[in-house]
C-alpha positions as CSV (number, residue, x, y, z in Angstrom):
1,M,161.7,-29.1,68.5
2,K,162.3,-27.0,71.6
3,K,158.4,-26.8,71.9
4,V,158.1,-29.9,71.7
5,F,160.6,-31.0,74.5
6,F,159.0,-28.3,76.4
7,A,155.3,-29.8,75.8
8,L,156.6,-33.3,77.1
9,A,158.6,-31.7,79.8
10,C,155.4,-30.4,80.8
11,V,153.2,-33.9,80.2
12,F,155.9,-35.3,82.5
13,A,155.7,-32.6,84.8
14,F,152.1,-32.8,85.3
15,F,151.8,-36.8,85.4
16,A,154.6,-36.4,88.3
17,T,152.7,-34.2,90.0
18,T,149.4,-36.1,90.1
19,L,151.0,-39.5,90.6
20,T,153.1,-37.7,94.0
21,V,149.6,-36.3,95.1
22,K,148.0,-39.5,95.1
23,A,151.1,-41.5,96.2
24,D,150.9,-40.5,99.5
25,N,147.4,-40.2,100.7
26,E,145.5,-40.1,104.5
27,R,142.2,-39.4,105.6
28,A,140.9,-40.3,108.5
29,L,138.5,-43.7,109.0
30,P,136.1,-44.8,111.5
31,I,136.9,-48.1,112.6
32,A,133.8,-49.3,111.6
33,Q,134.6,-49.1,108.4
34,F,137.9,-51.0,108.6
35,P,138.0,-54.5,107.5
36,Q,136.1,-56.9,109.5
37,T,139.3,-58.5,110.9
38,A,141.0,-55.6,111.9
39,Q,137.5,-54.9,114.1
40,Q,137.6,-57.9,115.7
41,F,141.4,-57.5,116.7
42,I,140.4,-53.8,118.0
43,K,137.8,-55.5,120.1
44,Q,139.7,-58.3,121.5
45,H,143.1,-56.7,122.4
46,F,142.2,-52.8,123.0
47,A,138.7,-52.8,123.8
48,D,139.1,-50.8,127.2
49,Q,141.5,-48.4,125.7
50,K,140.5,-44.8,123.6
51,V,140.8,-44.5,120.3
52,V,142.3,-40.8,119.3
53,I,142.9,-40.9,115.4
54,S,141.6,-43.9,112.7
55,K,142.6,-43.6,109.4
56,V,143.7,-44.9,106.1
57,E,146.9,-44.4,104.6
58,T,146.9,-45.1,100.8
59,D,150.1,-45.0,98.3
60,F,151.0,-46.9,94.9
61,L,150.7,-50.1,96.1
62,E,149.6,-50.4,100.3
63,K,146.8,-49.6,102.0
64,V,147.4,-49.2,105.4
65,Y,144.5,-48.9,108.0
66,V,146.1,-47.1,111.1
67,V,144.3,-46.5,114.9
68,V,146.1,-44.3,117.7
69,F,144.8,-44.9,121.3
70,S,145.1,-42.1,123.7
71,N,148.0,-44.0,125.5
72,G,150.0,-43.8,123.3
73,N,149.5,-47.0,122.1
74,S,149.0,-47.8,117.9
75,V,148.1,-50.2,115.6
76,E,148.9,-50.8,111.7
77,F,146.9,-53.1,109.6
78,Y,147.4,-54.2,106.3
79,R,144.6,-54.0,103.4
80,D,142.8,-57.2,104.4
81,G,142.7,-56.7,108.0
82,E,145.7,-58.6,109.2
83,W,147.3,-56.7,111.8
84,K,151.2,-55.0,110.3
85,E,152.8,-53.5,113.5
86,I,151.8,-53.0,117.1
87,E,153.5,-50.8,119.0
88,C,153.0,-49.7,122.7
89,K,155.5,-47.2,124.1
90,Y,154.2,-47.2,127.6
91,S,152.8,-50.7,128.4
92,Q,153.1,-53.8,126.5
93,V,151.9,-55.9,123.8
94,P,149.1,-58.0,124.8
95,A,150.5,-61.5,124.7
96,A,147.4,-63.0,123.1
97,A,148.7,-60.2,120.2
98,V,151.7,-61.6,119.8
99,P,152.8,-65.4,117.9
100,S,153.0,-67.6,120.8
101,F,156.6,-68.8,119.9
102,I,157.5,-65.0,119.9
103,Q,155.8,-65.1,123.3
104,K,158.2,-68.3,124.9
105,Y,161.0,-66.9,123.7
106,V,160.9,-63.3,125.3
107,T,159.3,-65.1,128.7
108,E,162.2,-67.6,128.7
109,N,165.0,-65.4,128.0
110,Y,164.2,-62.1,129.0
111,P,161.9,-62.7,132.1
112,D,162.1,-59.1,133.1
113,A,161.2,-57.3,129.5
114,K,158.3,-56.3,127.8
115,I,156.9,-56.4,124.3
116,V,156.7,-53.5,123.3
117,S,156.8,-53.8,120.0
118,V,155.9,-56.2,117.2
119,D,156.5,-55.1,113.1
120,K,154.8,-58.2,111.1
121,D,156.7,-57.9,107.5
122,K,154.8,-60.3,104.7
123,S,157.2,-59.5,102.4
124,D,160.2,-60.8,104.1
125,K,157.9,-63.3,106.3
126,E,159.6,-62.1,109.9
127,Y,159.2,-60.4,112.9
128,D,160.7,-57.4,113.8
129,V,160.3,-57.3,118.1
130,K,161.4,-54.5,120.2
131,L,161.7,-55.2,124.1
132,S,161.5,-52.6,127.2
133,S,165.1,-54.0,127.7
134,R,166.1,-52.3,124.7
135,W,166.6,-55.7,122.7
136,E,165.3,-56.2,119.4
137,L,165.1,-59.4,118.0
138,K,163.9,-61.0,114.5
139,F,162.3,-63.9,113.9
140,D,161.4,-65.7,110.6
141,Y,157.3,-66.8,110.2
142,K,158.8,-70.4,111.5
143,G,159.7,-69.6,115.0
144,N,163.2,-69.0,114.0
145,L,165.3,-66.3,116.1
146,I,167.3,-65.2,112.9
147,D,168.3,-61.6,113.9
148,L,169.4,-59.8,117.7
149,E,170.6,-56.5,118.2
150,N,170.7,-54.0,121.3
151,D,170.6,-50.6,121.3
């Protein structure tokens, strides 16, 4: 009986280790191999920036394409090439990349602030927006402000 339990424990450990290794897999990938939508987004909004690294990260249920630029900006894309997160720590997110209702709200209510990060959550259908003034705003996909926080 002990041998059966030991064998089952070994099999379980093997599969757990195998799945863990495959769960967090990232590798370099040229932008030319990103989905077409992601390539167009980069050309449209970040054409003048030098790419430092481009890679794909894969886990159990998600594949994310990541680009990091030499000025510290970065963009993540979903599997279909739609942007997931835009982060511009030392500058601002290109206005044309931000949904118009978010850009309008920020311009009207925080005229001196810049949008430094936008995160699109498809599952919750929300946008998380960080401003240079340290405000964090959350919008639903319909354009309604649903949360507000200041660090």
